[in-house]
C-alpha positions as CSV (number, residue, x, y, z in Angstrom):
1,M,0.0,-0.1,-0.1
2,S,1.0,3.6,-0.6
3,T,2.6,5.5,2.3
4,R,2.0,8.9,0.7
5,K,0.3,11.5,3.0
6,S,-2.3,14.1,2.4
7,S,-1.5,17.8,2.9
8,K,-5.0,18.4,4.5
9,K,-6.0,18.3,8.1
10,I,-6.7,14.8,9.2
11,T,-9.3,14.3,11.9
12,R,-9.7,10.9,13.7
13,V,-13.2,10.2,14.9
14,A,-14.5,7.9,17.7
15,S,-14.5,4.4,16.3
16,A,-17.4,2.0,16.3
17,S,-16.7,-1.6,17.5
18,P,-15.3,-3.7,14.6
19,A,-17.0,-6.7,13.1
20,S,-16.1,-10.1,14.4
21,E,-17.2,-13.7,13.9
22,N,-19.5,-12.7,11.0
23,V,-21.6,-10.5,13.3
24,F,-21.4,-6.6,13.4
25,Q,-20.7,-5.6,17.0
26,V,-22.3,-2.3,18.0
27,D,-20.2,-0.2,20.4
28,E,-22.2,0.3,23.7
29,T,-21.5,4.1,23.5
30,H,-23.2,4.1,20.0
31,R,-26.0,1.9,21.3
32,K,-26.7,4.3,24.2
33,K,-26.5,7.3,21.8
34,A,-29.1,5.5,19.4
35,R,-31.3,4.8,22.5
36,N,-31.4,8.5,23.5
37,F,-32.2,9.4,19.9
38,R,-35.1,6.9,19.8
39,I,-36.5,8.1,23.2
40,L,-36.4,11.7,22.0
41,A,-38.1,10.7,18.7
42,F,-40.9,9.0,20.6
43,A,-41.3,12.0,22.8
44,L,-41.6,14.3,19.7
45,W,-44.1,11.9,18.1
46,L,-46.2,12.1,21.3
47,V,-46.1,16.0,21.1
48,A,-47.0,15.8,17.4
49,I,-50.0,13.6,18.1
50,G,-51.0,15.9,20.9
51,F,-51.1,18.8,18.5
52,E,-53.1,16.6,16.1
53,V,-55.6,16.0,18.9
54,F,-55.9,19.7,19.7
55,A,-56.6,20.4,16.1
56,I,-59.3,17.7,15.9
57,L,-60.9,19.1,19.1
58,L,-60.7,22.5,17.5
59,L,-62.7,21.3,14.5
60,N,-65.5,20.4,16.8
61,K,-66.0,24.0,17.9
62,A,-67.8,26.4,15.7
63,P,-66.6,28.7,14.4
64,V,-63.3,27.1,13.8
65,N,-60.3,29.3,14.7
66,T,-58.5,28.6,11.4
67,T,-55.4,30.6,12.4
68,L,-54.9,28.4,15.5
69,L,-55.7,25.4,13.4
70,F,-52.8,26.3,11.1
71,V,-50.5,26.7,14.0
72,Y,-51.3,23.2,15.3
73,I,-50.8,21.7,11.9
74,A,-47.5,23.4,11.6
75,A,-46.4,22.3,15.1
76,D,-47.4,18.8,14.3
77,F,-45.4,18.7,11.2
78,I,-42.2,20.1,12.8
79,C,-42.3,17.7,15.7
80,A,-43.2,14.7,13.5
81,V,-40.5,15.3,10.9
82,S,-37.9,16.0,13.6
83,A,-38.8,12.7,15.3
84,G,-38.5,10.8,11.9
85,L,-35.1,12.2,11.3
86,L,-33.9,11.3,14.7
87,W,-35.2,7.8,14.3
88,K,-33.3,7.3,11.0
89,K,-30.2,8.7,12.7
90,A,-30.6,6.3,15.5
91,N,-30.7,3.4,13.1
92,R,-27.3,4.5,11.7
93,W,-25.8,4.3,15.1
94,D,-27.3,1.0,16.0
95,P,-28.5,-0.7,12.7
96,P,-31.1,-3.5,12.8
97,S,-30.5,-7.0,11.4
98,K,-32.2,-8.2,8.2
99,K,-32.7,-11.7,9.7
100,D,-36.2,-10.8,10.7
101,K,-37.6,-9.0,7.6
102,F,-40.7,-7.8,9.3
103,K,-38.9,-6.4,12.2
104,F,-36.4,-4.9,10.0
105,F,-39.1,-3.1,7.9
106,I,-40.8,-1.8,11.1
107,Q,-37.7,-0.6,12.6
108,T,-36.4,1.2,9.5
109,Q,-39.6,2.7,8.3
110,L,-41.1,3.6,11.7
111,G,-40.5,7.3,10.8
112,A,-42.9,7.1,7.9
113,I,-45.5,4.9,9.8
114,M,-45.6,7.3,12.9
115,N,-45.8,10.4,10.7
116,V,-48.7,8.9,8.9
117,I,-50.4,8.4,12.3
118,A,-49.7,11.9,13.2
119,F,-51.5,13.3,10.3
120,L,-53.9,11.0,8.7
121,P,-56.7,11.1,11.4
122,L,-56.5,14.9,11.1
123,V,-56.9,14.9,7.4
124,I,-60.0,12.7,7.7
125,F,-61.5,15.0,10.4
126,I,-60.9,18.1,8.3
127,L,-62.6,16.6,5.3
128,K,-65.6,15.4,7.4
129,S,-65.9,18.7,9.4
130,K,-69.3,20.4,9.3
131,N,-67.8,23.5,11.0
132,L,-65.7,24.5,8.0
133,D,-67.2,26.1,4.8
134,A,-66.2,24.5,1.5
135,K,-63.6,27.1,0.6
136,T,-61.9,26.9,4.0
137,K,-62.1,23.1,4.0
138,K,-60.3,22.9,0.7
139,L,-57.6,25.3,1.9
140,V,-57.0,23.6,5.1
141,G,-57.5,20.2,3.8
142,G,-54.9,20.8,1.1
143,I,-52.4,22.0,3.5
144,A,-52.9,19.0,5.8
145,V,-52.6,16.6,3.0
146,V,-49.3,18.3,1.8
147,A,-48.1,18.0,5.5
148,L,-49.1,14.3,5.6
149,L,-47.3,13.5,2.3
150,S,-44.3,15.6,3.1
151,A,-43.8,14.2,6.6
152,T,-44.3,10.6,5.3
153,A,-41.7,11.1,2.5
154,L,-39.2,12.6,5.0
155,G,-39.8,9.8,7.4
156,V,-39.1,7.1,4.8
157,D,-35.5,5.6,4.9
158,Y,-34.8,5.0,1.3
159,N,-31.4,3.3,2.0
160,P,-31.9,1.7,5.5
161,P,-28.8,0.5,7.2
162,S,-28.4,-3.1,8.4
163,Q,-25.9,-5.0,10.4
164,E,-25.4,-7.3,7.5
165,E,-24.5,-4.3,5.2
166,Y,-22.1,-2.8,7.8
167,L,-20.4,-6.2,8.1
168,E,-20.2,-6.7,4.2
169,Q,-18.7,-3.3,3.6
170,T,-16.2,-3.7,6.6
171,E,-15.0,-7.0,5.2
172,E,-14.6,-5.5,1.7
173,V,-12.4,-2.8,3.1
174,K,-10.4,-5.1,5.2
175,A,-9.7,-7.3,2.2
176,L,-8.4,-4.4,0.2
177,N,-6.6,-2.7,3.1
178,G,-4.3,-5.2,4.6
179,G,-7.0,-6.5,7.1
180,K,-7.5,-3.0,8.4
181,D,-11.0,-1.5,8.8
182,F,-9.9,2.0,8.2
183,V,-11.2,4.7,5.8
184,Y,-11.2,8.4,5.0
185,W,-14.0,10.7,4.0
186,T,-14.9,14.5,3.9
187,K,-17.9,16.5,5.0
188,S,-19.3,16.9,1.5
189,G,-18.1,13.7,-0.1
190,S,-20.4,10.7,-1.0
191,S,-17.8,8.0,-0.8
192,Y,-15.1,6.8,1.7
193,H,-11.5,6.2,0.6
194,L,-8.8,4.0,1.4
195,F,-6.0,6.5,0.8
196,E,-5.7,9.8,2.5
197,D,-3.9,11.2,-0.6
198,C,-6.6,10.2,-3.1
199,F,-7.1,13.1,-5.4
200,Y,-10.9,13.1,-4.9
201,I,-10.5,14.2,-1.2
202,N,-7.4,16.5,-1.8
203,S,-9.0,19.1,-4.0
204,D,-8.8,22.8,-3.3
205,R,-12.3,22.6,-1.8
206,T,-11.3,20.2,0.9
207,T,-10.1,21.6,4.2
208,E,-10.4,18.6,6.5
209,I,-10.4,14.9,6.1
210,F,-11.9,12.5,8.6
211,E,-10.5,9.1,9.3
212,G,-12.2,6.1,11.0
213,T,-13.9,2.8,10.4
214,V,-16.6,2.0,7.7
215,A,-19.1,2.1,10.4
216,D,-17.9,5.5,11.5
217,A,-18.4,6.9,7.9
218,R,-21.9,5.3,7.7
219,T,-22.8,6.4,11.2
220,L,-21.5,10.1,11.1
221,K,-22.1,10.9,7.5
222,N,-24.3,8.0,6.0
223,I,-21.6,7.3,3.4
224,T,-22.2,3.9,1.8
225,D,-19.9,3.9,-1.3
226,L,-16.3,2.9,-1.6
227,C,-14.3,5.2,-4.0
228,N,-13.8,3.4,-7.3
229,Y,-10.3,5.0,-7.7
230,C,-9.2,3.7,-4.3
231,E,-10.5,0.3,-4.9
232,S,-8.7,0.0,-8.2
233,R,-5.5,1.4,-6.9
234,S,-5.6,-1.0,-3.9
235,K,-6.4,-4.0,-6.1
236,K,-3.4,-3.1,-8.3
237,A,-1.1,-2.9,-5.3
238,L,-2.2,-6.2,-4.0
239,E,-1.6,-7.8,-7.4
240,E,2.0,-6.3,-7.5
241,T,2.8,-7.8,-4.0
242,E,1.7,-11.3,-5.0
């Protein structure tokens, strides 16, 4: 392997536990952090559902205070979306296993499921409300539907992490990197790298390079791809040493 160094600032991050015995081991510190994120997510979902209930109760009072109704919808949206993002972040810190497909689906897509719960009943009550005139119902209902769709879309994890994926990526890097689970990445990058002097992370725009394990790159930045150049360079170096 090359011993060339980068001229950029290299920052070492706290490392996740390495994979062993074909099972990805989650560091206890990371597990606790994920648990805290999940607790906060559920707290925000409860608050979001609370605003939803307030909005539904408001619809039963004539005349309906539409300004307050909009406030409740906005507060519901902010809390629900924040909770969904926290839940997805928790799954990166402590990824589920794909062995139980139903459990995996529920855990990775709970953000979308809970956000539907936080809005769908409200949308139904708005559309059925007898205390709103047709024009107001169309306006409020349209906003609620947009909030429902947006919150659900933001809650979906389109590339959910798994223990098996973390393990596979880690083993790939170790095979190319002399048995070491060690990579580099940048704040704005979409790939992790095997070499700190890779030209993709040594451009004029780069001021700092981070180093850590594959799990660190996925956990802290949600980077899932290995740099093609680094992969080819590593394979060529390994062939030359054979």
